C-alpha positions in Angstrom: 183.0 132.9 47.6 187.2 132.5 48.3 188.8 132.7 44.8 186.2 136.0 44.8 187.5 137.5 47.7 191.3 137.1 46.8 190.3 138.4 43.2 188.5 141.3 44.7 191.5 142.0 46.9 194.1 141.5 43.9 196.2 139.4 46.4 199.0 136.8 44.6 198.1 133.2 46.4 201.9 131.8 47.5 200.7 128.2 48.0 197.4 126.4 48.1 196.6 123.5 50.0 195.0 120.1 49.1 192.7 120.7 51.9 191.3 124.9 50.7 194.1 126.7 52.8 195.2 129.6 50.7 198.3 131.0 52.1 199.4 135.1 51.2 202.6 135.9 52.1 202.3 140.0 52.8 206.0 140.6 54.0 208.9 137.7 54.1 210.2 136.7 57.3 214.0 134.8 57.8 215.0 131.3 58.5 213.5 128.4 58.5 210.1 127.3 59.2 209.9 126.4 63.2 210.4 122.7 63.5 207.7 120.4 64.7 207.2 121.1 68.9 208.3 124.6 68.8 206.2 127.3 70.0 205.4 130.4 67.4 204.3 133.7 68.9 201.7 135.3 67.4 200.2 138.7 66.3 196.5 138.0 64.4 193.3 139.0 63.8 190.6 137.0 62.0 188.3 138.4 59.3 185.0 137.5 57.7 185.2 137.9 54.1 183.1 141.3 54.5 186.0 142.5 56.5 184.7 142.4 59.8 186.7 141.1 62.6 186.3 139.0 64.9 189.0 138.4 67.0 192.6 139.3 67.2 195.5 140.2 69.4 196.9 142.8 67.3 195.7 145.9 70.1 197.2 143.9 73.2 200.8 143.5 74.2 200.4 139.6 74.3 201.0 136.9 71.2 199.5 133.6 70.9 201.0 130.7 70.9 201.2 127.8 68.8 203.0 124.7 69.4 204.0 123.7 65.8 202.6 120.4 64.2 199.8 120.2 67.6 196.3 119.1 66.8 193.2 120.2 68.2 193.5 123.5 70.0 192.9 125.7 67.3 191.4 125.5 64.0 193.0 123.5 60.7 193.8 126.5 58.5 195.3 128.8 61.3 197.3 126.1 62.5 198.3 124.6 59.4 198.8 128.5 57.9 201.2 129.1 61.0 203.3 126.2 60.3 204.5 127.8 56.6 205.8 130.6 57.9 209.2 131.9 59.1 209.8 134.6 62.0 209.1 138.0 60.9 206.8 137.0 58.3 203.3 138.2 57.6 200.5 136.4 55.9 197.1 136.2 55.0 195.8 132.8 55.8 192.4 132.3 54.1 190.1 128.8 54.1 186.7 127.1 53.9 184.9 126.4 56.7 185.8 122.9 56.3 189.1 124.1 58.2 187.1 126.3 60.5 184.4 126.0 62.4 182.3 124.0 60.2 179.0 123.5 59.8 178.3 124.5 62.8 179.8 127.8 63.9 181.1 129.0 67.2 179.8 131.7 69.0 180.0 134.5 66.6 181.2 132.6 63.9 178.1 130.5 62.0 178.7 127.4 60.3 179.7 127.2 56.8 181.9 130.5 56.7 185.2 130.9 55.1 187.9 132.9 57.0 190.6 135.0 56.4 193.3 135.7 58.8 195.9 138.1 58.8 199.0 136.6 61.0 202.4 138.0 61.8 205.2 135.3 63.2 207.2 138.1 66.1 208.9 135.2 67.9 209.5 131.4 68.6 210.5 129.7 71.9 
């Protein structure tokens, strides 16, 4: 399903993790990736592979804070994807349900659902 999505959109995968995370750099950033313990400020939209959005903050002035190296507060695919980013970088994170909401899902996200996030790292603390 994920491979068909990537092929159908003619995306070029920048990095594939052993756990199934596909990282697709859309716009380059600058500097180094953030060190463990730093807080990344991100703008994002979460989508199903059919393109329907289920969450995001692009239309707000707020950014989401993501602590580099943290565990438990965000889905693994999102967390690990942000940890690959540099400030100013925009990327697509595409990953299987095992890195998202698993077999049970969460509110509007059914179980066994792969996810696609568009993420821009806009700053850090």
